Z-matrix of the N, CA and C atoms (Angstrom, degrees):
N
C 1 1.454
C 2 1.530 1 110.53
N 3 1.318 2 116.39 1 -37.22
C 4 1.458 3 119.92 2 179.05
C 5 1.532 4 110.65 3 -64.33
N 6 1.315 5 116.71 4 -38.71
C 7 1.466 6 120.25 5 179.23
C 8 1.521 7 111.24 6 -65.90
N 9 1.309 8 117.36 7 -34.23
C 10 1.469 9 120.58 8 177.59
C 11 1.521 10 110.98 9 -64.11
N 12 1.308 11 116.76 10 -40.23
C 13 1.458 12 120.00 11 179.43
C 14 1.511 13 113.22 12 -73.61
N 15 1.328 14 116.98 13 -35.68
C 16 1.456 15 120.85 14 -176.43
C 17 1.525 16 113.44 15 -81.15
N 18 1.313 17 118.60 16 -12.25
C 19 1.464 18 119.16 17 -178.82
C 20 1.528 19 112.13 18 -69.26
N 21 1.331 20 117.65 19 -17.69
C 22 1.457 21 121.30 20 178.02
C 23 1.529 22 112.59 21 -84.02
N 24 1.327 23 117.42 22 -9.06
C 25 1.465 24 122.08 23 -179.83
C 26 1.523 25 110.73 24 -103.67
N 27 1.304 26 116.87 25 44.28
C 28 1.464 27 120.66 26 -177.47
C 29 1.527 28 112.24 27 -83.73
N 30 1.309 29 118.65 28 -19.00
C 31 1.461 30 121.48 29 -179.59
C 32 1.529 31 108.75 30 -89.15
N 33 1.327 32 115.92 31 98.59
C 34 1.464 33 121.89 32 -174.92
C 35 1.527 34 111.32 33 -65.42
N 36 1.330 35 117.90 34 -34.51
C 37 1.468 36 121.43 35 -178.43
C 38 1.533 37 110.82 36 -60.19
N 39 1.328 38 116.95 37 -44.81
C 40 1.469 39 119.70 38 -178.60
C 41 1.522 40 111.97 39 -69.50
N 42 1.329 41 117.64 40 -39.61
C 43 1.469 42 119.39 41 -179.88
C 44 1.520 43 111.06 42 -67.49
N 45 1.347 44 116.86 43 -38.65
C 46 1.466 45 118.94 44 177.78
C 47 1.523 46 111.37 45 -68.38
N 48 1.313 47 117.09 46 -37.83
C 49 1.460 48 120.87 47 177.29
C 50 1.526 49 110.73 48 -63.59
N 51 1.323 50 116.75 49 -42.61
C 52 1.463 51 120.36 50 178.70
C 53 1.525 52 110.88 51 -64.79
N 54 1.318 53 117.21 52 -40.15
C 55 1.466 54 120.68 53 178.36
C 56 1.520 55 110.92 54 -61.18
N 57 1.316 56 116.94 55 -47.00
C 58 1.470 57 121.05 56 179.75
C 59 1.524 58 110.23 57 -64.47
N 60 1.324 59 117.14 58 -41.75
C 61 1.462 60 120.81 59 -179.73
C 62 1.529 61 111.64 60 -62.66
N 63 1.319 62 117.22 61 -47.75
C 64 1.456 63 119.93 62 179.76
C 65 1.526 64 111.79 63 -66.43
N 66 1.320 65 117.74 64 -34.74
C 67 1.463 66 120.46 65 177.28
C 68 1.525 67 110.93 66 -65.99
N 69 1.336 68 116.40 67 -41.62
C 70 1.469 69 119.80 68 178.33
C 71 1.531 70 111.45 69 -65.82
N 72 1.326 71 117.20 70 -37.72
C 73 1.464 72 120.43 71 176.23
C 74 1.526 73 109.83 72 -64.55
N 75 1.335 74 117.03 73 -41.69
C 76 1.464 75 120.90 74 177.94
C 77 1.529 76 110.96 75 -60.63
N 78 1.321 77 116.79 76 -45.01
C 79 1.464 78 119.92 77 178.03
C 80 1.527 79 111.43 78 -64.79
N 81 1.327 80 117.16 79 -39.09
C 82 1.461 81 120.61 80 178.59
C 83 1.515 82 112.39 81 -62.75
N 84 1.329 83 116.43 82 -42.01
C 85 1.472 84 119.90 83 177.84
C 86 1.522 85 109.69 84 -65.41
N 87 1.322 86 117.29 85 -40.60
C 88 1.465 87 120.45 86 178.07
C 89 1.519 88 112.39 87 -61.20
N 90 1.322 89 116.60 88 -44.22
C 91 1.464 90 119.73 89 177.65
C 92 1.524 91 111.34 90 -66.71
N 93 1.326 92 117.59 91 -35.31
C 94 1.461 93 121.31 92 179.68
C 95 1.534 94 110.82 93 -66.05
N 96 1.314 95 116.47 94 -41.40
C 97 1.466 96 120.57 95 -177.71
C 98 1.526 97 111.15 96 -70.58
N 99 1.331 98 116.92 97 -39.96
C 100 1.459 99 120.45 98 -174.43
C 101 1.519 100 112.96 99 -101.29
N 102 1.346 101 118.17 100 23.83
C 103 1.458 102 120.50 101 178.90
C 104 1.529 103 109.95 102 -71.08
N 105 1.307 104 115.43 103 160.23
C 106 1.465 105 119.07 104 -178.55
C 107 1.525 106 109.89 105 -70.53
N 108 1.291 107 116.47 106 141.23
C 109 1.458 108 121.83 107 179.24
C 110 1.516 109 114.54 108 87.73
N 111 1.314 110 118.37 109 -2.49
C 112 1.466 111 119.45 110 -177.56
C 113 1.525 112 112.21 111 -87.49
N 114 1.316 113 117.72 112 -12.41
C 115 1.466 114 120.68 113 -177.63
C 116 1.531 115 111.07 114 -62.81
N 117 1.311 116 117.15 115 -41.24
C 118 1.464 117 119.96 116 179.95
C 119 1.527 118 110.86 117 -66.19
N 120 1.315 119 116.62 118 -38.55
C 121 1.467 120 120.56 119 179.64
C 122 1.527 121 110.40 120 -63.72
N 123 1.322 122 116.78 121 -46.47
C 124 1.472 123 120.21 122 -179.34
C 125 1.528 124 111.27 123 -67.59
N 126 1.321 125 117.15 124 -33.76
C 127 1.464 126 120.01 125 177.45
C 128 1.522 127 110.05 126 -66.13
N 129 1.335 128 116.88 127 -42.67
C 130 1.463 129 121.37 128 177.68
C 131 1.530 130 110.78 129 -63.70
N 132 1.325 131 117.24 130 -45.37
C 133 1.460 132 121.26 131 -178.90
C 134 1.535 133 111.82 132 -65.53
N 135 1.330 134 117.59 133 -31.36
C 136 1.464 135 119.85 134 -179.73
C 137 1.528 136 111.81 135 -72.56
N 138 1.325 137 117.29 136 -21.64
C 139 1.458 138 120.80 137 -178.93
C 140 1.534 139 112.68 138 -90.31
N 141 1.327 140 118.45 139 -13.28
C 142 1.460 141 120.96 140 -177.40
C 143 1.530 142 114.40 141 -59.20
N 144 1.321 143 121.03 142 -42.74
C 145 1.465 144 118.90 143 179.41
C 146 1.529 145 113.59 144 -66.25
N 147 1.335 146 117.25 145 -19.51
C 148 1.463 147 120.30 146 -177.09
C 149 1.524 148 112.89 147 -90.92
N 150 1.329 149 117.71 148 -14.86
C 151 1.467 150 120.50 149 -178.62
C 152 1.517 151 110.09 150 -76.65
N 153 1.331 152 115.34 151 144.74
C 154 1.453 153 120.61 152 175.99
C 155 1.516 154 109.22 153 -81.03
N 156 1.303 155 116.31 154 153.11
C 157 1.470 156 121.84 155 178.59
C 158 1.506 157 109.41 156 -67.15
N 159 1.321 158 117.63 157 124.86
C 160 1.461 159 121.90 158 -175.58
C 161 1.535 160 112.18 159 -90.59
N 162 1.305 161 118.44 160 -4.37
C 163 1.474 162 118.84 161 -177.39
C 164 1.493 163 112.44 162 -87.71
């Protein structure tokens, strides 16, 4: 069964390109989340569900 699934991954160039692409996206998301100045934004967003409706 494993051989049946792996026979579609014969093009090494595409699989390596996809691996690099997904890794770069993962690193980009990590840098986006932990960028400087984002702590205040996340703290504010975490308190929104707890605030009462002011209207």
